[in-house]
N, C-alpha and C positions, 0 to 999 in steps of 0.2 A: 149775541149772535154767535153762531158756530164758526169755528175757524175754517178759512178757505185757503188753499194753496195760493202762493203769490201770483202765479200766472192766472188762475181762475179770477182773481180779484181784478186783474188788468183787463181781462175780456168781458167783464161786467156780469159774471154769474151771480145767481141769487144767493143771498144769505139765508140764515135760518134762525130758529129761536124766535125771540120777541121782536126782532128787527122787522117791522111790518107796518103797513097801513091798516088802520082799523075802521076808519070812517072818513067821509067828506061832507062838507056843507057848502051850500051855495050853488048857483046855476052854472051848469057846465056848458055854457056857450062861449064861442070865441070872443075874447076880450073881457070876460067877466072875471070877478075875483072869487076864488074858492079857498077854502081852509081844509088842509089835510091833517088828519089826527093819526097818531100811532105811537111808536116807541123806538128809541135808539137811533134817532135820525142824526144824532151828533150836533156839532155847532157849525155855523157858517156866517162869516161877516166879511164884507156885506152879504146880505141875503141874496141879492140879484147878481146877475153876471156883470163883468167889467163893461161889456157892450152887448146889446142886442140890436141888430140892425135889419129891419124889414122894409127899408126904403120909405118909411113914413115920415122921416125928418126933412130938413131943408137941404142938406148935403152931407156927404160922408165926414167931412172934417168937424162940422158942428155936432155930429152924432158921437164923436169921441175918437176917431181915428187920428194918428199923428201924421201919416203920409198916405197918400192915394196916388195912383198912377193908372193911366196917363193923365197929366194935368196941363200939358202944353201942346196937345195934338189938334185942338180946335174942336168945337162943338160940331156934331154929337159924338165925336170920337173919345173926348175925355171922359173919365169915369164920373158917373153922376146917377141920379135917380130920375127915372122916367117911366111913362106908361107905354105899353106896346104900341098903342095907336100913334103916339108922338114919335117913337122911334121909327115905326113903319117897316119893320123887317119880318113881320109875320110870326114872331116868337111869342107865344101866349104866356101868361103867368102860370106858375106851377099849380096854383090853387086860387080860389076865389076869396080867401081871407086877407088878401093884400090888394093894392091897386097899382103899385109900381114895383120895379126891381132895380138893382144896382147894375149898370152896364158900362163897359168901356171897350175900346178897340185896340188891338195890337196893330198899329198902322205904320209907325215910322221906326227908325233905328235907335234913336236916343232913349235913355233910360226912362225919361218922363214924357216921351211922345209915343209910346206904344211898344217899346222893347219889353216893358213890364205892364201888367194890368192886374191890379189888386189893391189890397188894404194892409197897412202896417200899423201896429200898436206898440209903442215903446213902453218898457218897464224896467225897473231896477231890480235885479234878482239878488237874493242871498240863498245860496244853494244849500240843500236841494230845493228846487222850485218846480212848480208843476203847471201845465197848460192843458185845458180842454177847449177844443172849438168844434163847431158844427156849421156847416153851410149847405144850402141847396143851390145846385150849380149846373150849368150847361154852357155849351157854346153854340154859335150860329150854325144853322143848317147848311149854309154855304161855306163853312170852314174848309180850307184847303191845305193839304200837305204837298203843294206843288214843287217845293224845293227844300233844301236843308238836310238834316241828318236822315239818311235812309233807313237806318236800323233802329234809331232812337229818336223819335220825333220831337223830343225835348219840349214837353208841355208840362210846366211846373204848376202846382196848385197850393203849395204850403211850405213852411219852413221856419227856421230860427236863424236870425242874422244879428251881427254885432251892430250894424247900422242899417238904415232903410235900403231897399233894393238888395243888392248883393255886394256887401263890403268884402273886398279881397282880403281883409284881415281875418275873416272868419265867417262861414255860414254852412248849414246843410239844408237840403230841400227834399221834398217829396215830388214824384214825377210819374206821369204815365210813360211807360217805356214800351218800345215796339208797337207804337200806337197808330196804326192806320184805321182808326175806328170810324172814319167817315164813310169808308166803303166796306168795312168789316173784312178786309183781306187778312189782317192779322189781329188776333184778339189781344188787347193791351194787358199788361201786368202793372201793378204798382211798384214803384222803386223809391228807395231811400238812398240818398248820395251825399256824402260828406265832401263836398267839391273844394272847400277852401280851408280845411283843417280844424274847423270848430269842433267836430264830433269825436275827436281823439281816435279810438280804435274802430270807429263806425265804418269807414270805407264806403263800399257800395253794397247795397243789400236789396234783393228782390223779394217780393211776395211769392208765396207758394201757390197762388191761384191765378190763372191767366184768363179769368172770365170777367174782367172789369167791364163796366157798362160803356155804352156808346153815348158820349157826351154830346154828340152832334145831333142826336134825335131824341134825347131823354133828359129830364131833369133828374139828377141823382143827388143824394145826401152823402157828403163826406164828413166824417168825424175824425179828429186827431186827438190822441192823448199822449203826453210825453212828460218825462221827468228830466229836468235839467240838472246835471250833476257831472263832477269830474271823476266820480267813482264809477265802478263797473256795474252798479245796480240801477243804472238809468235804463230807460226803454222809450220806444216809440211804437205806438199802435195806430194803424189806419183802418177804418171802418167804412164800408160803402153800402148804403141802403140796409144797414143792420148786420152785414156780414163782414167778419174780420178778414181783411185782405193782406195785411202785413203786420208782423210783430217782430221787433228787434230788441234784444237785451244787450246792454253795454253802455259804455261812456257816451254822453251826449254833449259835453262841453269840456274845454281844456283851459278856458280863460278864468281869471279871478272874477269875483262877484262884481257886478256892474250893469251896464246898460245892455239890454237885449230887445229885439224886435220880433214879435210874432207876425208871421207873414201869412196872409190868406189870399190865394191867387198867386201871381208871379209872372215869370218870364215864358215866352213862347218863341220858338225858332222862326216860324213863318209869320210874316206880317203883310198887311194889305188892308184895303177898305172893307173886306168881308169877315175879318178876323175878330168878331165881337165875342166877348165873354160876358156871361150873365150870372148874377148871384142874388140871393135873398135869404131871409131867415138866418142871418149870420149871428152866431152866439159864441162869445169868447169869455172865458173865465180862467182864474188862476188856482182852481181847486177842482177836483173831480165830483165834489158834492153838488148834486143837482136833482131836479124833478123832471121826469121824462114822461110823455104821453105816447103810448105804443099801440100798435094795431094788432097785437096777438097777446095771448094769455101768459106767455113766458117771454122774457126779454130776448132770448136767443132766437125766437121765432119771428121777432118784429122786423119787418121790412120798412117800417116808418117809425122813427124815434125822434119825436119833436120835443126839444128842451123847452121847459116852461119858464116864464120870467117871475121868480120869486121876490116878494117884498118883505117877508118876515120869516125867521127860521129859528126854531128851538128844537131840543131833543124829542119833544112830543108833538109839535105843531108847526106846520108850515103854511104860509099864505102865498098863493100864486095868482098871476094873471094869466088866464088861459090862452094858450096859442095852439090852435088846432093844426096849423099847417096843412099838410096833404092828407090828414086823416079825416075821412068824411064823418058827418053826423051818424049816430047809432052807437054800436058796441065799440069800446076801447078800453085801455087798461092804463093805470097810473103806476109809476115806479118811482121810489126814492133811491138815489145813489148816495153812498157815503164817501168819505175822503179817500178810501182805498179803492173805489170804483165797484164795490159790491153793491147789489141792488136788493131791495125788498122783493118778495113775490109780487106778481101783478095784482092790482086791486081793480076789479071790474067797475066800469062806470058807463053811463050812457050820455053821449054828447048830443047836445041840442043846438 
């Protein structure tokens, strides 16, 4: 594989040489198993993600999450799996390949009653460590910014914490800033903020693009990639519907090796009976190595990038369970990413 500059690898640019997919076998239908053949895929163990959550399980805790919130606000406000018909708020699924979504409501003030709404996974890190996660996400069309921070509506959607929720001993988070996106009066931007001193020199960092999507009317895919380290070569990258929205280079941790929690979802300033948050197709892993199904012939042009659930991985062959997500049947492209986040060229397939 040809050398790629460090930043290009972080943004998922395509590699060269023999790092490529050469063929596939199996039926490319949602839920089927396929085999991808090629070269220089590297190694990955385990082959699959740490968690893949499309709300098809019994509840988020048995799916593998350590902490979920809210968990004491009372049904239907607690985070749970449900169908649109059962919830009854008129929010359709993002695609027809699932039957339920993950939903909870920012209802009350306490941390586990609506202050937070999200998923936490605990891990023990030996630095440097890496995280990749992806989720398809939106909020209720009745979401209100009726009070609270006027300039920064304080809607968090990810982060790294020493403990679940927001441990005052250390955390940083990602956030929609300037976000009156329910009425489109201010286009939001993505924000990275080291609020409690875990990120070292991180401080507060804004994306250079102010065209973040409207979560109150659209399902959007958020992807996070970050390197956990006390050194200056750490980074955080945020991608929305295939477009890089923020990239930070620098220190991301100041603490010794130990327990960390990857957070997906999180805090919102405004709370009430209409403040529902919806998630699905949540993919969490501790490496950038992954297989992605895209809707364009180059990874940079993809506005849909659906991570696949792999079951076997070698340098020349990968087996995956197909997850079409929001990509319709017909033309699509497969990509293999290595541990540096470089990808193969797109391999054309036809989804059925």
